[in-house]
C-alpha positions, 0 to 999 in steps of 0.5 A, spaced: 476 537 466 470 541 466 467 536 461 469 530 466 466 533 472 459 535 468 459 528 465 460 525 472 454 529 475 450 527 469 451 520 471 450 521 478 443 525 478 439 518 478 443 516 484 440 521 488 434 517 488 437 510 488 441 512 494 435 513 498 432 507 498 435 502 503 431 496 500 434 497 493 441 497 496 440 491 500 437 487 494 443 489 490 447 486 496 444 480 496 444 479 488 451 480 488 453 475 493 449 470 490 453 471 484 460 472 487 460 469 493 463 462 491 469 467 488 470 470 495 469 463 499 475 460 494 480 466 495 479 466 503 478 458 504 481 456 510 485 450 510 483 446 517 489 444 521 485 443 527 478 444 529 480 451 532 486 453 527 485 454 520 488 459 515 486 462 509 490 458 503 492 465 500 495 467 507 500 461 506 502 463 499 503 470 502 507 468 508 511 463 504 513 467 499 515 472 503 519 467 507 522 465 501 524 472 498 527 473 505 532 467 505 533 467 497 536 475 498 540 473 504 535 477 509 535 484 505 529 486 509 535 488 514 541 488 510 538 493 506 535 497 511 540 503 512 542 503 504 534 504 503 535 510 508 540 513 504 537 512 497 531 516 499 535 521 502 538 522 495 545 520 496 546 516 490 541 520 486 547 522 481 549 515 479 541 513 478 540 519 473 547 518 469 550 511 471 556 510 476 560 508 470 559 515 467 560 519 473 565 515 477 568 510 472 575 513 472 577 515 479 582 520 476 580 527 477 576 530 471 580 536 468 576 542 469 571 539 473 566 540 468 564 533 467 556 535 468 557 540 462 560 535 457 556 529 459 551 527 454 544 527 456 542 520 457 539 521 464 534 516 467 527 514 465 521 515 470 516 521 472 517 521 480 523 521 485 524 515 490 521 519 496 515 521 491 514 513 489 515 511 496 509 516 499 505 514 493 505 507 495 504 508 502 498 512 501 495 506 498 497 502 505 497 507 511 490 508 513 484 504 516 488 498 516 493 501 521 487 505 525 481 500 525 484 493 523 489 493 529 484 494 534 480 488 530 486 483 530 487 485 538 480 484 540 480 477 537 487 475 538 489 479 544 496 482 545 499 476 542 496 478 535 501 484 535 507 479 535 505 476 528 503 483 525 510 485 526 513 478 523 509 479 517 511 486 516 518 484 517 518 478 512 513 483 507 519 487 506 523 482 502 517 481 498 516 488 496 523 489 495 523 483 489 516 485 486 518 493 486 525 491 483 521 487 477 516 493 476 522 498 474 526 493 470 520 491 466 516 497 465 514 501 459 516 508 457 512 512 452 514 517 447 512 523 452 516 519 458 509 516 461 511 510 465 507 504 465 509 498 469 507 493 474 506 486 475 502 486 468 509 488 465 514 484 468 509 477 468 509 478 460 516 480 459 520 477 464 517 470 463 517 471 456 525 472 457 525 465 460 521 462 455 515 462 458 511 467 454 504 464 454 504 463 462 506 470 463 501 473 458 495 469 462 498 471 469 499 478 466 491 478 464 489 475 470 493 480 474 490 486 470 483 484 471 484 483 479 487 490 480 481 493 476 476 490 480 480 491 487 481 499 485 473 500 484 472 496 491 477 495 496 481 501 494 475 506 492 468 504 495 470 501 501 475 507 503 469 512 501 464 508 505 468 508 511 470 516 510 463 518 509 461 514 515 466 517 520 464 524 517 457 523 518 458 521 525 463 526 527 458 532 525 452 528 527 448 529 520 441 526 520 440 528 513 439 521 509 443 524 503 449 526 507 453 520 505 451 521 498 453 529 498 460 527 501 461 522 496 460 527 491 465 532 494 470 527 495 469 525 487 470 532 485 477 532 489 479 525 487 478 528 480 482 534 481 488 529 483 487 523 478 486 528 472 494 529 473 496 522 473 502 519 477 506 526 478 500 530 481 498 524 485 505 523 488 505 531 489 499 530 493 501 524 497 508 526 499 504 532 503 498 528 505 502 522 508 508 524 512 503 530 515 497 525 517 502 519 519 506 524 523 500 527 527 498 520 528 505 517 530 506 524 534 500 522 538 502 515 539 508 517 542 505 522 547 501 517 550 507 512 550 511 517 554 505 519 558 505 511 560 512 509 559 512 505 566 507 500 562 511 499 556 515 493 558 509 490 561 505 491 554 511 488 550 511 482 556 503 481 554 505 481 547 510 476 547 507 471 552 500 472 548 503 470 541 505 463 544 499 462 549 493 458 547 489 464 546 495 468 543 497 462 538 489 462 535 487 469 536 494 472 534 494 468 527 487 468 526 486 475 528 492 478 524 492 473 518 485 472 517 482 479 520 488 482 517 486 480 510 479 482 511 479 488 515 486 491 513 491 489 518 495 486 512 495 493 509 502 493 507 500 489 501 507 486 500 506 480 495 500 483 492 504 486 487 500 493 487 505 497 490 510 495 484 505 499 479 507 506 483 514 504 484 515 503 477 514 510 475 521 512 479 527 516 476 533 511 476 537 507 471 538 501 477 531 497 478 534 495 485 535 502 487 527 502 488 526 495 490 531 497 496 527 503 497 520 499 497 522 495 503 521 501 507 514 501 506 512 495 510 516 497 516 513 504 516 506 501 515 506 495 519 512 494 524 512 502 526 505 505 525 501 498 527 505 496 532 504 503 535 497 503 535 497 496 538 501 499 544 497 505 545 490 500 545 494 495 550 497 500 555 490 505 555 486 498 556 490 497 562 486 502 566 480 504 562 478 497 560 474 499 554 476 492 550 475 485 552 480 481 549 477 474 545 471 478 543 471 480 536 469 487 535 466 489 528 468 496 527 475 498 530 476 506 529 471 507 535 476 503 539 482 506 537 479 513 538 477 511 545 484 509 546 487 516 544 481 520 548 483 517 554 490 521 554 489 526 549 481 529 550 477 529 543 483 526 539 478 522 536 476 528 532 483 529 529 483 521 528 476 522 524 480 527 519 486 522 519 481 517 517 478 521 511 485 524 509 488 517 509 481 514 505 482 520 500 490 518 499 488 511 498 483 512 493 487 516 489 493 511 489 489 505 487 486 509 481 493 509 478 493 502 480 487 500 476 488 505 471 495 501 469 491 495 469 485 498 465 490 501 460 494 494 459 487 491 457 484 496 453 490 500 450 493 507 452 489 513 449 485 519 452 478 516 451 480 509 455 483 514 460 476 518 461 472 511 461 476 509 467 476 515 471 469 516 470 467 509 472 472 510 478 469 517 480 462 514 480 464 508 484 467 513 489 459 516 490 456 509 490 461 507 495 459 513 500 452 512 499 450 505 500 451 499 503 455 494 499 457 489 504 458 483 499 461 488 493 466 490 498 467 482 500 468 481 493 473 487 492 477 485 497 477 478 494 480 481 488 485 484 491 488 478 494 487 474 488 492 478 485 497 475 490 497 468 486 499 471 479 504 475 482 508 471 487 508 465 481 512 470 477 516 473 482 519 467 484 520 465 477 524 471 476 528 472 483 535 470 479 533 477 475 532 481 481 539 478 484 542 480 478 539 487 479 541 488 486 548 486 485 549 491 479 546 496 483 551 495 489 557 495 485 555 502 482 554 504 489 561 501 491 564 504 485 562 511 487 564 510 494 571 508 492 572 514 487 570 519 493 575 515 497 580 517 491 578 524 492 573 525 486 568 530 487 561 528 490 556 530 484 550 529 487 548 536 489 550 538 482 544 534 479 
């Protein structure tokens, strides 16, 4: 740990001078755009359906894939919701650890009742619990997209943008279910129990089983490259940059190096966490995410209760605006286009990134984690993003701080203003939330990028160290200088992950359905045994 930090500081020393020169930053930005602009334009190329109605092709792939999965899995988004709650609460932890056949295969009472003591140790692989895997994945999605991205979407599309946001979240639940089931199904488990999973593995192994090994290997390599790029940019530099900006603004620092010093401090904190791998990342995110999300949601609830008489009107504007002239153009463009670029689609359903975190769960049934994963878009988009939108719409009635149809560039200030109208100085808490959400996003994306890095360059201590050093350097760089084109390129890499991932998941949907049937059969076997008088062994695991 000490060697890693010393190496980090020795590399960062030249950046002290580099960061002070804004012209250098601008030159890097311009040069980077010159060489990568074509890629950004390709990923976010908008298909013109009319002069005013254009949609990026990558969004069509995302939403089209989500719609297909929803239909193919018979609306698992809704039918699997209550089961997901039970799984997260640990109701089926016993069968996930040892298997339903082992524990409940014989419905007759076990003599002596010592089945746990006499059973051989064949517990499930994995490093974290369902709840930890869920919070680790949520930590990479809940954040600036929920706070700033929603305000940006509303500024362009008006209240109607909220409708399309909710719809995207509901459809995305099916995408998360499918990709996270495959993440567990095709993960690799090392001799020491370390889990390596994600689209890289199910693309290569899953498509290989279907006689498409060549295609699978190519898609896996492409995905690994994109996830590394995304982890350095959108999952790191952008987060560090926004957190530093909020920190400097909150405390009104005038020192030109304030962002750099903040970045170094953030890098040290990130280093402490990511050294421990997914177990430490999960242990941190399971505390940060529920705490900050809880405070944010509680504040939103307070505002909504205080203005309960406006809630009906707000929903009226949402549904009316969704299909009106401004709403249909602004809603789709605001949520789908601006959501991609600024984070309104922060749940990343279909991107494949969450499958990396969810693949580390302890279970014998891959579909169990897929079912848990479908909660992620619901919490992130349907609940938190919708509450943010309602707060902004309702408080804007009287305060009038936002003019719908006029694009804003920074959404945090609008959201902070909305909260401050009812809860004075809540913007201070919101700034702290932005910093903590940025921190949790960075540590989760470090894990995503690390898995892609290991897939390409092998598994070993030196390989790990190189990636972690690079990641920490980019934390400081992101907090120190303006890298607009780099961020655009990084966002493009994140959403480029959609292409190989969606192709693979669609081809592997029959396997996902088979795993779902297997898990539901295991649940039925346990419940039938309990009905016949068997003891529930969950609490004895």
